[in-house]
C-alpha positions in Angstrom: 110.0 -47.2 60.6 112.3 -46.2 57.8 113.5 -49.7 57.9 110.1 -50.9 57.4 109.4 -48.7 54.3 113.0 -49.1 52.9 112.1 -52.9 52.5 109.2 -52.0 50.2 110.7 -49.3 48.0 111.4 -52.0 45.2 108.0 -53.0 45.2 106.9 -49.5 45.3 109.1 -48.8 42.1 107.4 -51.7 40.3 104.1 -50.3 40.8 105.2 -46.6 39.9 106.5 -48.0 36.4 103.1 -49.8 36.0 101.2 -46.8 36.9 103.4 -44.6 34.4 102.9 -47.2 31.7 99.3 -47.4 32.2 98.7 -43.7 32.4 100.9 -43.5 28.8 98.7 -46.1 27.5 95.6 -44.6 28.1 96.5 -41.3 26.8 97.8 -42.8 23.4 94.8 -45.2 23.1 91.5 -43.1 23.9 88.6 -45.5 24.7 86.2 -45.8 21.8 82.3 -45.5 21.9 81.0 -48.4 23.6 78.6 -48.6 20.5 81.5 -48.7 18.2 82.4 -52.5 16.9 84.9 -54.7 18.1 86.6 -56.8 16.0 87.1 -60.8 16.9 90.8 -60.5 17.5 90.6 -57.4 19.7 87.4 -58.7 21.6 89.3 -62.3 22.4 92.4 -60.2 23.6 90.6 -58.1 25.9 88.5 -60.9 27.2 91.3 -63.1 27.7 93.2 -60.3 29.5 90.5 -59.4 31.8 89.6 -63.1 32.3 93.3 -63.6 34.0 92.6 -60.9 36.7 88.8 -62.2 37.4 86.7 -65.1 38.9 87.7 -67.9 38.7 91.0 -67.4 36.6 92.8 -65.0 39.0 93.4 -68.3 40.7 95.3 -69.6 38.0 97.5 -66.2 37.9 97.9 -66.3 41.4 99.2 -69.9 41.4 101.4 -69.4 38.5 103.1 -66.4 40.3 103.4 -68.0 44.0 105.3 -70.6 41.6 108.2 -68.1 41.2 109.9 -68.4 44.3 109.9 -72.2 44.1 111.2 -71.9 40.6 114.0 -69.7 41.9 114.6 -72.5 44.3 114.6 -70.0 47.3 114.8 -71.5 51.2 111.5 -73.1 52.2 111.0 -70.5 54.8 111.7 -67.5 52.4 108.9 -69.0 50.1 106.2 -69.5 53.0 106.8 -65.9 54.1 106.3 -64.7 50.7 103.2 -66.6 50.3 101.7 -65.5 53.5 102.4 -61.8 52.7 100.7 -62.1 49.5 97.8 -63.9 50.6 97.4 -61.2 53.1 97.6 -58.5 50.6 95.1 -60.5 48.4 92.3 -60.6 51.4 93.0 -56.9 52.0 92.4 -56.1 48.5 89.3 -58.0 47.9 87.8 -56.4 51.2 89.1 -53.0 50.3 87.4 -53.5 46.8 84.1 -54.5 48.3 83.9 -51.6 50.8 84.9 -48.9 48.3 82.4 -50.1 45.8 79.6 -50.0 48.6 80.6 -46.7 49.7 81.4 -44.8 46.4 78.3 -46.1 44.8 79.6 -45.0 41.2 77.8 -46.3 38.5 79.9 -48.2 35.7 80.4 -46.7 32.3 78.3 -49.0 30.5 75.0 -47.6 32.4 75.4 -44.3 30.5 75.3 -46.1 27.3 72.1 -48.0 28.4 71.0 -44.4 29.2 71.7 -43.1 25.7 69.8 -46.1 24.1 66.5 -45.2 26.0 66.7 -48.5 27.7 67.1 -46.8 31.4 66.2 -43.4 32.5 69.4 -42.7 34.3 72.5 -44.8 35.3 71.4 -44.7 39.0 67.8 -46.3 38.0 70.0 -49.4 36.5 71.1 -50.0 40.3 67.4 -50.0 41.6 66.6 -53.0 39.4 66.8 -56.7 40.6 69.1 -59.0 38.7 66.5 -60.5 36.3 65.6 -57.0 35.2 69.2 -56.0 34.9 69.9 -58.9 32.8 66.7 -58.0 30.6 68.1 -54.5 30.2 71.6 -55.3 29.0 69.9 -58.0 26.8 68.1 -55.6 24.8 71.2 -53.4 24.4 73.0 -56.4 22.5 71.1 -55.2 19.4 73.2 -52.1 19.4 76.7 -53.3 21.2 79.0 -56.0 20.6 78.8 -59.2 22.1 82.1 -59.2 23.5 80.9 -56.1 25.6 77.7 -57.5 26.4 79.1 -60.8 28.1 80.9 -58.5 30.7 78.0 -56.1 31.5 75.9 -59.4 31.9 78.2 -60.6 34.3 79.1 -57.8 36.4 76.1 -55.5 37.3 77.7 -53.8 40.6 79.4 -50.6 41.0 82.4 -49.2 39.4 85.1 -47.9 41.8 87.6 -49.5 42.2 88.3 -51.9 39.4 88.6 -55.0 40.8 90.5 -56.5 38.2 93.0 -53.8 38.2 93.8 -53.9 41.8 94.5 -57.5 41.7 96.7 -56.9 38.8 98.3 -53.9 40.9 98.8 -56.2 43.9 100.6 -58.6 41.6 102.9 -55.8 40.1 103.6 -54.5 43.7 104.5 -58.0 45.0 105.6 -60.1 42.6 107.0 -57.3 40.4 108.9 -56.0 43.2 110.2 -59.4 43.9 111.2 -59.9 40.3 113.1 -56.3 40.2 114.9 -57.2 43.6 116.1 -60.7 42.0 117.1 -59.0 38.9 114.9 -60.8 36.5 114.1 -57.5 34.5 112.4 -59.2 31.9 110.1 -61.3 33.4 109.3 -57.9 35.7 108.5 -56.0 32.2 106.2 -58.9 31.2 104.4 -58.9 34.3 103.9 -54.9 34.1 102.7 -55.4 30.3 100.4 -57.9 31.3 98.8 -55.6 34.1 98.7 -52.7 31.7 96.7 -55.0 29.2 94.4 -55.9 32.1 93.7 -52.1 32.8 93.1 -51.1 29.2 90.8 -54.0 28.9 88.7 -52.9 31.5 88.1 -49.6 29.9 87.6 -50.8 26.3 85.0 -53.5 27.7 82.9 -50.4 29.1 83.7 -51.7 32.7 85.5 -48.7 34.2 86.4 -45.3 33.9 90.1 -44.3 34.0 89.9 -43.0 37.4 88.8 -46.5 38.5 91.6 -48.2 37.1 94.2 -45.5 38.5 92.4 -45.5 41.6 92.9 -49.0 42.1 96.7 -48.7 41.5 96.7 -46.0 44.5 94.5 -48.5 46.5 97.1 -51.2 46.1 99.8 -48.7 47.3 98.1 -48.0 50.5 97.2 -51.6 51.4 100.9 -52.6 51.1 101.6 -50.5 53.9 99.8 -53.1 56.3 101.9 -56.1 54.8 104.3 -56.9 57.9 108.1 -57.2 57.0 110.3 -59.9 59.1 113.2 -61.8 58.6 113.6 -65.5 58.4 116.6 -67.4 59.3 117.5 -68.2 55.8 117.8 -64.6 54.8 119.8 -63.5 57.8 122.2 -66.4 57.1 122.4 -65.1 53.3 122.7 -61.5 54.2 125.7 -62.7 56.7 127.3 -65.0 53.7 127.2 -62.1 51.6 129.1 -59.9 53.9 131.7 -62.5 54.7 132.4 -62.9 50.7 132.8 -59.2 50.5 
């Protein structure tokens, strides 16, 4: 058991760095009122960041990260092992996100803004509407809310906890950030963490999530990673043996 956990420590270090950086960013840059205007530069930046972790563009992000061990010319067996582990983590995260959203049933932040605008009686009432009715309510809010936010409100009308975008970013940091730290590619690891922080912040500024949603997503990713199997392939054993001989 200790050996199993020790193999994951570097990955958890990467996740801890992400959690700390995101917490600091949330503390320094408080979320504005959702009715406040957003500049085109900020709106475009937040949209691009959030899209890299959402459907369908998360597939591009996934593909790029899965190319890392290929780019570093790792043995084929190690590459396949990494891909299998990440695929399992990805499936678990999507399942956990869906389950938790259904069980917690926490309204999204923007539903409270819709209530403030007198477009719905309460946030809970929003989720009693059918899809067409939800779309109509959000369209009415476009007279008061930036179109940069409205676009996301129209596309995501499910519950708030946890943040699916942030849990995806978290598992990317947990898995590939840890991989980069182990292989001593610290600049790339730092860049990946910066991207993930941007994703988390974008979800807050667009009115899609509360801070507890994004931080809870990180905790969820940490728990899920405990279910990812660890095993040595022949190439890893041979590499470790060669390093001992060279010493």
